[in-house]
N, C-alpha and C positions, 0 to 999 in steps of 0.2 A: 484318413488316419495318417499321421506322420510316421515315416519309417526312418529309423536311425541305424547306426552301425551295429549296436547291440542286437537289434532285431534280426538284421541280416546274418550276423554270426550264428545266432541260435538256429535260424532256419537252415543254414548250411550244415550245422552239426546234426540236425534232425534227419536231413537227407542222407548224410554219411552213415548214420546209425541204421537207417532203413536198408541202404544198399549192403552194408556189412552183414546184417542179419539175413538178408535175402540170399547173399552168397553162401552163407553158412548153411542155410536151409537146403538149398539145391545141391550143394556139394556132397551131402550125405545121402542123396536119393539113390535107390538101386537102379542099375542100368542093364538089367537082364533082358530087356526087350530089344535093346540095340546091339548088345554084344553076345557072342556065343558063350556058352557055359564053359568054364575052365575047371580043370581038375584041382581039387584041394591039395595044397602043398604041405599043409601042416595041420595037424588035428587041434592045435591051440588057437587057430583063427576062428572067431565066432561070427556068424552072420545074423544081423538084427531081423526080427520078424516084423511084418506090417504093423502089428499092435505097438511094438516098441518104437517104430518110426513115428507113428501118430502121436504117442505120448511125448516124444522128444520135440516134435514140431509144435505141439500145444504149449509146451513150456517156453519155447523160443518166442512164440507169438505173444504169450502173456507178458514175458519180460520186455519185449518190444513195445507193447501197449503201455506198460508202466512208464518206460523211459520217454515215450512220446508225450504222455500226459504230463510228466514232470517238465519237459521242455515247453509244452504249451503254457503251463502255469508261469514259468519264468518269462516267456514272451509277453504274457498278459501283464505281469508285474512291471516289466520294463516299459511296456506301452503306457500303462497307467502313470508311471513315474514321469515319462517323457511328456505326456499330455499335461500333467500337473505343472511341469517346468514351463511348458509353452503358455499355459494359462496364466502363470505368475508373471511371465514376461509380457504377455498381452496386457495384464492389469497395470504393470508399471508403465508401459507405453501409453496406456489410456490416461493414467494419472498425469503423466508428463504433458500430454496433449491438452488436458483440461487446464493445467496450470498455465500453459502458454496462451490459451484462449483468454483466461482471466487476466493475465498480465497485459495482453493486448487491449482488452476492454478497459482496464484501469488507465492505460496510456491515452486511449481515446477520450475518456472522461476528463482526465487532467488537461488535455489539450482543449477540450470544449470549455472547461472552466477558465482557462487562460484567455480564450477568445471572448467569453461573456464578461469576465471581470479581470482585466489584465493587472489591476492594482494588487490583487492578492495571488498572483500567479507564482510568487516566490514560495508559497507553501508547498507546492508540489516538488520543488527542488531541494527542500531541506532534508538533511539526514534523518533517519528514523530516531536516532538518539539525540536529536538537537536540543530538546528541552533539558534533558539530563546533563548534557555537556555544558550548557549555559549555566546551570545551577552548580555543577560540581567542579568546573575548571575555570577559575577566575581569569587566567591568562587568555584562554580561548574566548571567553565572553568579552573581555576588553578588546581583543583583536577584532572580533566581529563588529562590535559597537563602533569602534574607530573607523572601520571601513564603511559602515553604513552612514556615519556622519559625513565622511568625505563625499560619498555618492550623493547625499542630499544637497550638498553645497556646490556640487560640480556642474557648472553651466553647460558643459559639453555633453551631458547626459540628457535624455528626453525628460520632459516634465513628468510624465507618468512614471518613469523609472525612479526619478528623484522622490516622488511621492511614495512609491512602493518601499524605498529605502527608509523613509521616515516611519512608515507603517510597521516595518519589521523592527526598527529601533524601539518604537513604542511598545511593541509586543515583548521584546526582550526585557524591557523595564518591568513589565507586569509579571513576566516569568520569574524574575528575580525578586518580586514582591517589594519593589522600590517605588517611591513617588518622585525621586529625583535621580539623575545620573549626570556626570560631567559631560557626556557626549550628547545629552538631550537637553538643550537649553533654548533660550529665546532665538538665538541665531538660526537654528534649523527650523523651528516652528514658524517664526516670522518670515523666513525665506519662502516657505511653502505658501503662506498667506499672500505674499507679494505675487507669486506665480499665479495664484487663483485670481487675484484682482486684475491681472493683466492678460488673462486667458480668455479666448473667445469660445473655448470648448466648454459648454455648460455642464457636461457630465464630469469632466475633470474638475471644474470649479466647485461643483457640489461635493465631490469626494474629498477634495483638499480641505474645504471648510469644515465638513463633517469631522474629519480626522483632527483638525486643529482645535475644534471646540472641546475635544476630549483630553486635551493636554493638561497635565498637572503643573505646568510651568506658570508661575505668577510673575507678570510683567505688565506695567502700565502701557507699554507700547502695543501689546496684544489687545488691550481694551480699546485703544485708539483705532486699531485696524478693524476690530469688530464693529465699532461705532460707524466707521465710514461705510462698511457694508450695509449696516442697518439703515442708514440715512439715504444711501445713494443707489443701492441695487434695485432693479425693477422686479426681480424674482421674489415672490412672497415666501417661498420655502427658504431661500438664502437669507432673507431678512430675519426669519424666525431662528435660523441657525446662528446668525450673528447675535441676536438677543440672548440666545441660550449660552453662547460663549461669554457674553458680558456677565450674566448671572453666575456662571461657573467661576469666573474670576472672583466675584464677590464672596460666594459661598466658601470656596477653598481658602480664601484669605482669612476668614473668621477663625480657622483652626491653626493658622501659621503666622500671619503677620497682622498685628493690630493696627499698625500705621497704614498698611495697604487696605485694610478693611474700611477705614474711614475715608481714604482716598477714593475707593471704588463706590462707596455709598454716595459720596458727593457727586461723583461722575454720573452715576445712574440717575440721580435726581435732576442733574443739570440737563441730561439728554431728554428725560421724560418731560420736564417743564418747558424746555426751550425748543422742542421739535417744531419744525415748520409745517408739518402735515399731521393729519390724524392717523396715518398708517403706522408711523413710528410709535406713537403712544399706544395704539391698539395692540401692536405686537408686544410691547413691554407689559401691558396689562395682562396679556395672555400668559406671559412667562411668570409674572409675579403672582397672579392668582386672585388676590383680594387686597382690600384696603390695609389689612394688618401688615402686609409686606411693605407698603409705603411708609407706614408709621415706624417700622423697624429701621428702614433706610434713613429716615429723618433723625432717629435717635442715634444711630451709629455715625451719621454725618456730623453730629454735634449741633443740630438745629433745634 
């Protein structure tokens, strides 16, 4: 049990009360056994009888008992209050400890995700209100997007960090519910595709092409880059990604640019009909799905 200053003070008060009553009790005791009898000097002085002494002592003891009981109750209340305070303090310390453990665990998980997929490591460093600020503060959004564009084009930054900048820039465009942004154009997407073409890191190459095939940017130069990957890359998955990028250019053009729709239809048919190997045609067949798609391409191409 924890002892505080209040408990010590009440204990001392109890002892003082006991000593005080003890002195009062024995001060009034008769001393006829130890002293000789003295002659009465005045008839007005009265001497208490043994019965009167007993009655007085019982009253003192009863009063003492009541006061001790009262002090005991006060001690108990103070002890209970003190224990409650300590218990509340222990609870707060426990909560703080749990929060520290959870925070450390979150940091470990974030670090693990960075190691497993560095491309999306920027998620862990974003402010909690990032989405809301991008939506509600145009100047903030413009500043962030300009910085990301510069990072994407900066040759002094690692290829992976440049790709991460493009990924965040594309994410910001989707947050704003836009299909185009001045900062997100062919220059940044084409730059990443060039990095992919020249990279010997297959993982980086796949991630870069995956991200590029999702771009809403319509530009014939992108179609040419996807075509080179489709015809020349030895990785089957990368060839399918390239074919997907070609088809995405065609589908998006139908809703935005009639002239580009015709150009893409002609380009797809040219690649399909003039491929030097069966692998390219088989990959395009997989993306198109059926003969109806070929008929649609011929129609939009003006054949």
